[in-house]
C-alpha positions as CSV (number, residue, x, y, z in Angstrom):
1,M,16.1,27.3,-1.4
2,H,13.6,28.5,1.1
3,D,9.9,29.3,1.2
4,Q,8.2,32.5,2.3
5,Q,8.6,31.5,6.0
6,D,12.3,30.9,5.4
7,N,11.9,27.1,5.8
8,P,14.4,25.1,3.7
9,T,12.7,23.4,0.8
10,A,15.5,22.2,-1.5
11,K,19.3,22.3,-2.1
12,I,20.8,23.2,-5.4
13,G,24.4,23.0,-6.3
14,Y,26.4,24.3,-9.3
15,W,30.0,23.6,-10.2
16,I,31.7,25.6,-12.9
17,D,35.3,25.1,-14.0
18,V,36.9,28.6,-13.9
19,A,40.5,27.4,-14.5
20,N,40.5,28.4,-18.2
21,G,37.5,30.8,-18.1
22,K,39.3,34.1,-17.3
23,D,40.0,36.8,-19.7
24,I,43.1,39.1,-19.5
25,S,41.4,41.4,-16.9
26,G,40.8,38.4,-14.6
27,S,37.0,38.4,-14.8
28,L,35.1,35.2,-15.3
29,T,33.7,34.3,-18.7
30,V,31.1,31.6,-19.4
31,S,30.7,30.1,-22.8
32,R,27.3,29.2,-24.4
33,D,28.2,25.5,-24.4
34,S,28.8,25.3,-20.7
35,A,26.8,23.1,-18.3
36,A,24.9,26.2,-17.0
37,E,23.4,26.7,-20.5
38,S,21.4,23.5,-20.3
39,S,20.2,24.0,-16.8
40,V,16.4,24.1,-16.2
41,N,17.0,26.6,-13.5
42,V,17.7,30.3,-14.2
43,I,21.4,31.2,-14.1
44,A,22.9,34.7,-14.6
45,F,26.3,36.3,-14.2
46,S,27.2,39.9,-13.8
47,D,30.4,41.9,-13.5
48,L,31.4,43.8,-10.4
49,E,29.4,46.8,-11.7
50,W,26.3,44.6,-11.6
51,N,25.8,44.5,-15.4
52,L,24.8,41.2,-17.0
53,T,27.6,39.3,-18.7
54,Y,25.9,36.0,-19.2
55,V,22.4,34.4,-18.9
56,N,21.2,31.0,-19.9
57,D,18.2,30.1,-22.0
58,S,16.0,29.6,-18.9
59,F,16.7,33.2,-18.0
60,L,15.7,34.4,-21.4
61,E,12.5,32.3,-21.3
62,L,11.5,33.6,-17.9
63,W,11.9,37.2,-18.7
64,G,10.5,36.9,-22.2
65,Y,13.6,37.5,-24.4
66,T,14.8,35.5,-27.3
67,D,18.4,36.5,-27.7
68,E,21.1,37.0,-25.0
69,K,22.3,40.1,-26.9
70,E,19.1,41.8,-25.8
71,V,20.2,41.7,-22.1
72,F,24.0,41.6,-22.1
73,G,25.5,44.7,-20.5
74,K,22.2,45.8,-19.0
75,P,22.1,46.6,-15.2
76,V,20.8,43.8,-13.1
77,A,18.5,46.2,-11.3
78,S,16.6,46.9,-14.5
79,F,15.1,43.4,-14.4
80,W,13.4,43.8,-11.1
81,Q,10.4,45.9,-10.0
82,T,12.2,47.5,-7.0
83,E,15.7,48.7,-8.1
84,E,16.5,50.1,-4.6
85,K,16.1,46.6,-3.2
86,V,18.5,45.3,-5.8
87,Y,21.2,47.7,-4.7
88,E,20.7,46.7,-1.1
89,I,21.2,43.1,-2.2
90,A,24.4,44.1,-4.1
91,N,25.8,45.7,-1.0
92,A,24.9,42.6,1.0
93,V,26.6,40.3,-1.5
94,S,29.7,42.6,-1.6
95,A,29.9,42.6,2.2
96,N,28.9,39.0,3.0
97,G,29.7,37.1,-0.1
98,S,26.1,35.9,-0.7
99,W,22.4,36.8,-0.3
100,R,19.2,34.7,-0.4
101,G,15.6,35.8,-0.6
102,Q,12.6,36.6,-2.8
103,L,12.1,39.5,-5.3
104,V,9.5,40.4,-7.9
105,A,10.9,40.3,-11.4
106,K,9.9,42.8,-14.1
107,T,9.5,40.8,-17.3
108,R,9.7,42.1,-20.8
109,D,5.9,42.5,-21.1
110,G,5.7,44.1,-17.7
111,S,4.0,41.2,-15.9
112,P,5.4,40.5,-12.4
113,K,6.8,37.2,-11.3
114,D,7.8,36.1,-7.8
115,I,11.4,34.9,-7.9
116,Q,13.6,33.2,-5.3
117,L,17.2,34.5,-5.8
118,S,20.4,33.1,-4.5
119,A,23.3,35.6,-5.3
120,T,26.9,34.6,-4.7
121,M,30.2,36.5,-5.2
122,I,32.7,34.5,-7.3
123,A,36.4,34.9,-6.3
124,G,39.4,34.3,-8.4
125,Q,42.6,32.5,-7.6
126,N,44.0,35.5,-5.9
127,G,40.9,35.6,-3.6
128,K,39.6,38.8,-5.1
129,S,36.0,39.0,-6.4
130,V,35.7,38.7,-10.1
131,C,31.9,38.5,-10.7
132,M,28.6,37.7,-9.2
133,M,26.5,34.6,-10.0
134,G,22.7,34.4,-9.4
135,T,20.6,31.3,-9.4
136,L,16.8,31.9,-9.6
137,I,13.6,29.8,-9.3
138,Y,10.2,30.9,-10.3
139,V,8.3,30.8,-7.0
140,N,4.9,30.5,-8.6
141,E,6.0,27.3,-10.4
142,C,7.3,25.9,-7.1
143,R,4.0,26.8,-5.5
144,R,2.1,25.2,-8.3
145,L,4.1,22.0,-7.9
146,E,3.7,22.1,-4.1
147,K,-0.1,22.6,-4.6
148,T,-0.2,19.7,-7.0
149,L,1.8,17.5,-4.6
150,R,-0.5,18.4,-1.7
151,A,-3.5,17.6,-3.8
152,R,-2.1,14.3,-4.7
153,E,-1.2,13.6,-1.1
154,A,-4.8,14.5,0.0
155,A,-6.2,12.3,-2.8
156,L,-4.0,9.4,-1.7
157,E,-5.0,9.9,2.0
158,A,-8.6,10.0,1.0
159,R,-8.2,6.8,-1.1
160,T,-6.4,5.1,1.9
161,T,-9.2,6.1,4.2
162,E,-11.8,4.8,1.6
163,L,-9.9,1.5,1.4
164,E,-9.8,1.1,5.1
165,E,-13.5,1.7,5.3
166,V,-14.1,-0.8,2.6
167,N,-11.9,-3.4,4.4
168,S,-13.8,-2.7,7.6
169,T,-17.1,-3.2,5.9
170,L,-15.9,-6.4,4.3
171,R,-14.8,-7.7,7.6
172,V,-18.2,-7.0,9.1
173,L,-19.9,-8.7,6.1
174,L,-17.7,-11.7,6.4
175,T,-18.3,-12.0,10.1
176,K,-22.1,-11.7,9.5
177,R,-21.9,-14.3,6.7
178,R,-20.2,-16.7,9.1
179,M,-22.8,-16.1,11.8
180,D,-25.6,-16.5,9.3
181,K,-24.1,-19.8,8.1
182,I,-23.8,-21.1,11.6
183,E,-27.4,-20.0,12.4
184,H,-28.7,-21.6,9.2
185,A,-26.9,-24.9,10.0
186,K,-28.4,-24.8,13.5
187,Q,-31.9,-24.3,12.0
188,V,-31.5,-27.1,9.5
189,T,-30.3,-29.4,12.3
190,L,-33.2,-28.5,14.5
191,N,-35.7,-29.0,11.8
192,V,-34.3,-32.4,10.9
193,K,-34.3,-33.5,14.6
194,E,-37.8,-32.2,15.3
195,L,-39.5,-33.0,12.0
196,V,-37.7,-35.7,10.0
197,I,-36.3,-38.0,12.7
198,P,-39.6,-38.4,14.6
199,C,-41.2,-39.5,11.3
200,L,-38.6,-42.1,10.7
201,E,-38.9,-43.4,14.2
202,N,-42.6,-43.6,13.8
203,L,-42.2,-45.6,10.5
204,K,-39.8,-48.0,12.2
205,Q,-42.3,-48.7,15.0
206,N,-44.9,-49.6,12.4
207,L,-42.8,-51.9,10.3
208,S,-42.3,-55.6,10.9
209,D,-40.0,-56.4,8.0
210,H,-36.4,-56.6,9.3
211,K,-34.8,-55.3,6.1
212,Q,-37.2,-52.3,5.9
213,I,-36.3,-51.4,9.5
214,S,-32.6,-51.7,8.7
215,S,-33.0,-49.5,5.6
216,L,-34.8,-46.9,7.6
217,S,-32.1,-47.0,10.2
218,M,-29.5,-46.5,7.5
219,L,-31.6,-43.6,6.1
220,E,-31.8,-42.1,9.6
221,S,-28.0,-42.4,10.0
222,S,-27.3,-40.8,6.7
223,I,-29.6,-37.9,7.5
224,N,-27.8,-37.4,10.8
225,D,-24.5,-37.5,9.0
226,I,-25.6,-34.7,6.7
227,V,-26.8,-32.4,9.4
228,S,-24.2,-33.2,12.0
229,P,-20.8,-31.5,11.8
230,F,-19.2,-34.5,13.5
231,A,-18.5,-36.2,10.2
232,H,-17.0,-33.1,8.7
233,E,-14.8,-32.4,11.7
234,L,-13.7,-36.1,11.7
235,S,-12.8,-36.0,8.0
236,L,-10.8,-32.8,8.5
237,R,-8.8,-34.1,11.4
238,F,-8.4,-37.7,10.0
239,A,-8.3,-37.3,6.2
240,S,-7.3,-40.9,5.7
241,L,-10.7,-42.3,6.9
242,T,-12.8,-43.7,4.1
243,A,-16.5,-42.9,3.7
244,T,-17.5,-46.3,5.2
245,E,-15.2,-45.7,8.2
246,L,-16.6,-42.3,8.7
247,R,-20.1,-43.7,8.9
248,I,-19.0,-46.5,11.2
249,A,-17.3,-43.9,13.4
250,H,-20.6,-42.0,13.5
251,F,-22.5,-45.1,14.7
252,V,-19.8,-46.0,17.3
253,K,-20.1,-42.4,18.7
254,H,-23.8,-42.9,19.1
255,G,-23.4,-46.2,20.9
256,K,-24.2,-48.8,18.2
257,T,-22.6,-52.2,18.7
258,S,-20.8,-54.1,16.0
259,K,-23.7,-56.6,15.8
260,E,-26.2,-53.7,15.2
261,M,-24.0,-52.1,12.6
262,A,-23.5,-55.5,10.8
263,V,-27.3,-55.6,10.3
264,L,-27.5,-52.0,9.2
265,F,-24.6,-52.4,6.7
266,N,-25.7,-55.9,5.6
267,V,-22.2,-57.3,6.3
268,S,-20.6,-59.7,8.8
269,E,-19.8,-58.6,12.4
270,R,-16.2,-59.5,11.7
271,T,-16.1,-56.9,8.8
272,I,-17.4,-54.2,11.2
273,E,-14.7,-55.2,13.7
274,S,-12.1,-54.9,11.0
275,H,-13.3,-51.4,10.2
276,R,-13.2,-50.5,13.8
277,Q,-9.5,-51.6,14.1
278,K,-8.7,-49.5,11.0
279,I,-10.3,-46.5,12.6
280,R,-8.3,-47.0,15.8
281,L,-5.1,-47.2,13.7
282,K,-5.9,-44.1,11.8
283,I,-6.8,-41.9,14.8
284,G,-3.7,-43.2,16.7
285,I,-5.1,-45.4,19.5
286,K,-4.4,-48.9,18.1
287,N,-1.8,-49.9,20.6
288,N,-3.5,-48.6,23.8
289,K,-6.5,-49.4,25.7
290,A,-8.4,-46.1,25.0
291,N,-12.1,-46.6,24.3
292,L,-12.9,-45.8,20.7
293,R,-16.3,-44.3,21.5
294,S,-14.8,-42.1,24.2
295,Q,-12.1,-40.9,21.8
296,L,-14.7,-40.1,19.1
297,M,-16.9,-38.3,21.7
298,S,-14.0,-36.0,22.5
299,I,-14.3,-34.6,19.0
300,Q,-16.8,-31.8,19.9
301,E,-19.5,-30.8,17.5
302,C,-19.5,-27.2,16.4
C-alpha cells in the first residue's frame, strides 16, 4: 500500500486456494465461508467483463449495502465516481497484470470516499486469466490512524521533553541543596569557633578546680567533634572504631598526649595507650613505625 506521494506504507498479502474453486467454464468462484469473507480489508472479485462476482462483508459495509445480492453482476465502474478512470485501470490490469493507486468511491448514499485500490489479474492453471481480484483500503481511515499516531508521538515527545526538563531541574536543586548544606556547615563551624570556643577558653582560665577544667576540656572536645567533619570522615573510613576510640583519635590529631587524655577521660594513662594501639590496629599501621597523629592528619577535613 502507498500514500499520496507513492511512498510505501504497508504490505498486505492474500492467499486463496483455487484448486477446487473453479466452475465448468474455468472461472474462479469464492464461497461465503472463505478466509476473504472474514477479512477486515475490503476484497472483491469480478469476471473478465468487470462485473462483480464476489464481495466480502467489508465491501458491503464500506459502500453501504446489506446483501451481496444487491451488488452481484453489477459493473465495477458503477461503484466509482469516475467510470472512465475505471476502464483505464481495467486496460492496465489486462495489459500488465496489476494496478495500484487511489480512486474516489461512489457509495450507496452518494457520499465520496477516498480508496486505495490494488487490482490483480488471477490466472488459471493453463496461464489464462480467469478473473480480477481487488483489495481496497479506506484512505480516510488510514489518514485518521496516521493522524492519531502522529498525535501520540507528539504527545510522547512532549512528555519526554518535559521529563528531561524536570530531571534537569532536580539536578540543579540537588546541587544547590548540597552547596547550601556545605555552606551551612561552614557557618555553624565558624560560629562555634568564634563564639563558643572562646567562651570555654575564658572559663578555663578563670577556674582553679582541676576537675572543672577537665570537664570544660571534655565539653570543648565534644563540641569540636560535632562541628568537625573529621569524626564523620574517620567513622566512614574505619567503621570498626568505637565512640571512645573516635574521640581519642580526635585528641591525638590535635596533639594531646596520653597523659593529658587520661586526665580528660578520668582513666589511667595505660588505658589511653591501649586505645591508641587499637586505633593503630584498626587503621592498619600496627606493625610499622608510622606516626599515629600524622596518619590521622592525612584524613583531610571537608
